NUZABA-722067 format. One record per residue (C-alpha): x, y, z. Coordinates in pm, whole numbers, plus 50000, padded with zeros to 5 digits. Each point is the difference from the previous one (the first is absolute). Layout:
N
XYZ
...
This chain:
609
662353950326789
499754989349639
501444965850085
497504995050281
497175009349764
501144973949747
500254973650272
496505007950129
498594998049652
501574965849944
498554986550324
496605014149905
500104982449663
500954967350168
497065001550239
497635010949725
501004970149784
499374973950269
497095014450199
498035023249773
497014976649966
499774993850373
500345036850074
497375009249739
497604975350159
500755013850347
499545036849921
496185000049959
499604980950326
502365023450186
498295030949861
496564987150098
501324993650352
501815033250029
497475024349851
497494999950292
502775011450235
501205028249775
498585035050042
499965033149824
501155026450246
499445036749920
501305029250204
497995032349986
500605034850131
497415017550215
498395015249690
499514966149842
502775003549743
501784967149937
503605001050118
501164964949923
498434967349893
501664966850048
499624964550121
499864983950344
499354964350112
498764982650312
502634980550197
497714989050286
496354990250018
499225028550244
500385027049732
503725007150043
501435010549666
503275013249861
500825025549730
502655026149918
500145029650236
500475023249700
496404992449896
498435012250324
502535027150092
498285033350060
496504985949956
497045014650181
497914969649907
500674965449865
497594975849839
500514963549916
497944979649758
500114962649938
499604981049675
496434991950111
499215037050044
500074999650382
501145032650157
502084998350317
500465029250241
503485003150148
500155000750376
503645008850050
503554998749872
501594971750193
503555005549886
502025019949749
503674992250068
502135030649915
502694978849836
497664984949735
497205011249768
497454978750186
496705007050172
498074973750193
496345009550024
497074986550198
496715000049812
496634995950166
498384967449889
496774982650094
501204964749926
503364983249952
501635010549674
502124980149753
503725006250041
503364991249848
502794981450176
503335017550048
502944979149882
503695009150007
502805008349759
502614976650148
499384973049739
499205024249719
502505000449715
500805020849696
498004989149698
497154986150213
496575007649856
497715023150194
496825019049930
498075028350157
496275006450026
498935036449975
496935016350148
496624989749854
499345033749832
503325003749819
499765013749644
503084981149885
501074963950062
498624985550324
502394970349994
503655003749898
502584972549966
503765003250028
503134986150156
502265009450290
502885021049867
501965004150321
500025009650367
500935031150193
502384997750296
498744976950271
497094988649785
498095031250111
498545003349651
499694978849688
500365014149647
497494984849756
499355002749626
496195001750033
498955036149936
498775020050300
497715029849939
498565025250247
496884978250014
501994968650085
502135016950266
499314979650313
499004968749807
501014965550124
502894983649815
499364962450009
501924968649919
498564969549822
499114986450346
497745029850064
502145014350281
500665037350014
503705008049979
499595037749987
497985031849958
500385015949657
501325035049940
501865018449728
502785025450016
502145020449766
503584988049960
502205021449776
496925014849837
498394966149932
496994984350168
500834966650159
497784975650187
500684986750349
498284982950290
500565007150368
500974966150143
497284981850193
502374997850299
499655037850030
496224996350013
500254972650263
502265022450205
497445028349985
497154976650093
502034984850284
499885033250183
496244994950028
500324964850132
502505011550262
497605027150114
501975030249878
497965032249995
498115006149675
499085032249825
496245006050034
498225008149676
497915028650129
496525005649861
501405031349835
501754977949745
497574971149989
499164983149675
496925012349820
497734974449841
498934998649637
496204997950020
497445025850121
498894976250275
503534995150132
500755037149970
496925006250213
501374975750258
503315018450000
498145032850053
498374986250314
503424989950135
501535033649918
497015018250149
500494982350331
503755005950002
499575036549902
497465004950279
502654986450235
502395027049878
502094981149744
501275026449750
500914974149737
496454986750003
498765035549948
502155002649687
498664967049870
496415010450062
500665031849808
501474979649716
496904977749985
497735030549980
502285017049746
499884970249766
496474987650070
501104965850126
497464982250218
498165033150035
498635027349774
502755023549881
499975030050229
502865024949980
498645019550297
500254969150219
503454992849859
501125034950086
498524997750351
501914968050076
503225012849848
499685031450212
499584979150316
503054979349908
502015031349923
498965015450330
501344968750168
503335005349823
499594972949733
502175010849699
498024980449741
496845017550113
501725033249933
501224988249661
496554987649899
498415033050098
502455016949767
498964975749727
496325009450044
500815037049971
502314994449702
497244982049809
497045019750128
498284969350139
497325010050251
501675033950043
500745029149766
503254993249816
502665018750195
503664994049921
501075022250288
498214978450255
501264968849824
503575012950033
499515008250368
498764965150082
502794984049797
502535021350187
498644988150335
500074963849887
503495003449854
501265015650323
498734968750173
502014978749759
497334989949748
501804992749672
496815000949791
499445035850111
503575008649898
499294986249654
496685018649980
501715032650095
502554994349727
497214995949747
498275032250106
503225019449946
500834982049675
496565006549850
499705035250142
496774992050182
499065026950249
503085020549926
502835006049760
501624969949838
503214992850189
502134970749886
502585006050271
497384995850274
498504970549817
503414983349985
500655006950368
496764983150105
500434971149762
503494994850142
498584998750353
497374974849896
502594979849808
502265000250305
497144984250191
499804972749735
496755011649837
499734984849653
497835028249864
502505026350110
502924980649854
498174997449669
499015036849995
503545010450082
501234978349715
497505017049768
501485034250082
503424988049884
498444981949706
498335031749869
502575025050126
497495018750215
501885022550242
503114978749954
502334991949714
498514971749798
501734968350113
498674966949871
502584980150197
498865016250326
496374994349901
500824963449938
501504996050348
496965015550165
497534980249791
501934968550086
499685007450372
496305007949962
499444968149803
501784980850274
497425014650239
497264986449773
499045032149820
498434990149668
500395034649844
503744997850054
500054965949832
498285015449698
502505028649997
502894975550013
498494982549701
499905033149811
503675007250077
501014965749872
497765002949695
501555032749885
503494995050143
499955029750236
502464997150289
500504963149919
500904980549685
496924994349785
498604965950089
496554990349873
499954967650199
500555019250324
497405025749893
497454972749945
500914982950329
499425032050197
496765007649817
498794964950079
500825004350369
498155033350009
497064985549807
499824971550251
499515027250263
497075014249797
501875029649850
498065011449692
502805019049821
502194968950023
497274979849831
499795026149726
503784999049956
499914962249965
497305004149736
502275024249815
502984976150009
497924971649857
498165022149752
503195014849857
502164969150044
502515018350220
502484974850136
497484971949945
498124984149712
497225022949880
496664986650128
496785019849958
498054975050208
502295005250300
499945037649939
496204999450002
499974979350322
502235024450186
498195030849869
496744984350113
501404994050350
501255035950014
496685014049881
498064979550253
502385013150268
498985035649903
503205009749814
498935024549730
502904994449757
499174963150015
496405008949914
501145020349698
502254972049876
497244974650055
497735022249794
502615000649723
500224962050004
496224997849955
499985027649738
502604982949782
499234963850086
503394992550157
500004969350223
496205001050004
497155002649752
499495035249864
497285016850202
499435037549968
497345000350272
502484985750253
502635024549877
497605028950060
499134986550347
503634999950116
500815033649837
496955015150171
500974985550338
503565013049974
498865033849863
497615005150289
502964993350231
501925028249830
502194981249750
500545023549704
501104972749756
496684982950068
498145032749933
501795003249666
499294964049899
496385003250106
499745031349786
501354980549706
497374972550039
497275026449998
501525017549699
499854968749782
497124981550167
501774969250138
498084983350283
497795031050025
497725020149775
502185024449810
499885033850172
502685025549914
498625023750262
500754974450272
503394993949838
500775037250026
498985001050367
502364971450089
502845014649793
499545033650174
500174984050344
503224982449909
501485030649827
499285021050308
502464978250190
502675003549731
499394968449797
501595007349661
498204972049815
496665014450107
501095034549878
500874984949661
496644982649979
498185032150091
501855016849718
498804972449769
496375005550101
500245037449922
501894994049675
497344975749878
496935016150154
499104969250205
497635008650285
501005036649964
499965026749731
503074996149781
502585024850124
503574997649869
501225027250239
498904979550302
501404968849836
503375017249958
499945012550360
499474964850134
502614985249766
502535026250117
499344991950367
500444963149929
503135006049789
501525020850280
499574969150219
501894979149742
497044983049830
501184988749656
496564995749839
499185036250087
503195011549826
499044981449683
496515014950021
501465035250025
502144992349696
496844989949814
498215032450094
502885021349868
500444978949686
496295004049911
499525034950140
497204989450235
499385028150251
503505013349933
501875014949707
501304972149782
503704994850066
501994970349874
503015011150204
498004999350326
498464967049899
503484986249947
501185013550337
497174982150181
500704967749814
503675002450098
499045005950364
497744969649985
502774978149860
502465012550264
497484994450281
499184965649870
503614988650020
500605012650355
């Protein structure tokens, strides 16, 4: 293997030396020609949660396109969006050969669409330059260059050096001539992510079944693509209304989903519930699952975990894997009954057995945290890996964490960053925050506050509260951005209102010293108390400081000591030093140098752990 790698590298250098200029001149032209035919394809569940996002591309002017089957597997809805912002509804799945990770889709188009020509791999050779064009909304690189590294048996797949991410799964892999030689995908080989392309001959074989008149799989209205504008959503509603009136249970589910999310119609949970009930009465499992979701969240009905569980049980009995995962969560969180990790694990295992990425990830989390099972990072890694393979972005983030801290796998910061980037490309906020941390601290990469700021900003804008807190810190201290206390306060406030206790503590600090706000120790105390009520030790320490110094409250050393002791019991070092100071000076307690020394020793010991 090593010898083949050296040989491939030599061939690549040879080609690069003689044809780099020509290739560089060709790339812009090829990209311009390819981009109009490349699509973002996003698979959604019936509740509108994104399952997978990837790339597809047109291969015929009638709207026939190809992508990876893994992207659309288990989807209740699919949407496709072009570089020009045109949304295409999917009429049907034409073919998804069981022996390959391919799906040929037929999208509804008004006019002829631009398309890419399928080539072949017969003349392809190791070291040949190729590039892939990702979907138009990718966060990371939209165009990646590389070389052919090798071929799988029978030229069924081509290994390439160009990186493939979840967003570029399904992307066309093109030669300098602009012909497609494969459909990009990645897979784990011996714990490492490697990039491949399903050979274009496999695509031609799948398309040939259409030409020969083989039966196709209809894409029922129950899984039709939803548009991206209010007008187009309204059009979809009219279609679903007609199909539902004709008795189509899937259309009933989709109508309920539109009403639940206010798409193309005013949000109306009562209407959502009515349509879900009709679908459930017709035996549609997703209708049952979605009814459970309404009851779990108290949307349009009184929150009722018992009714949620009953609907999930009905859906799960009908084989709905999302319901199995939802049941697992109810038992894990103790919602509507006693917390029961054994039951949670049983349901997660059923959902995982059905290939549900959420269930695989949740099952991995049980082993990760040792909830109801012996803590087993290696087992967690295996489950996260399977979930990530199914496109679950949370699992990708969790894999990044395991690599970052060396739990269940050798510590590998490059792998951690790679997984975080894949998850971030799928819009996972915690992954963006983790990338910000790696850059901010220089973990496994050159320290870069500007990159840290960029990732924290993405996380904050995605609604991730830890990202908001860290973005606030960057503004507060002028790291990677100009110092701006008003912006810091804005992000702390936003995160605090969402329940983040670190944000509450930091917001309290700004009020206590008057940074970005008018100084108000009373407001500082209120924020510290909210954070302390949830167990935040830093907030307890700061409350102690307010009472010790009489800031916004009457000076009271007894209350100061009480707060310091609570914080110290939680391991807060500053509180231990503050207790030492109280005993050394006899403030609210009998002066005692020995007790002062004991607290200082505890602080030193805690600070080294």
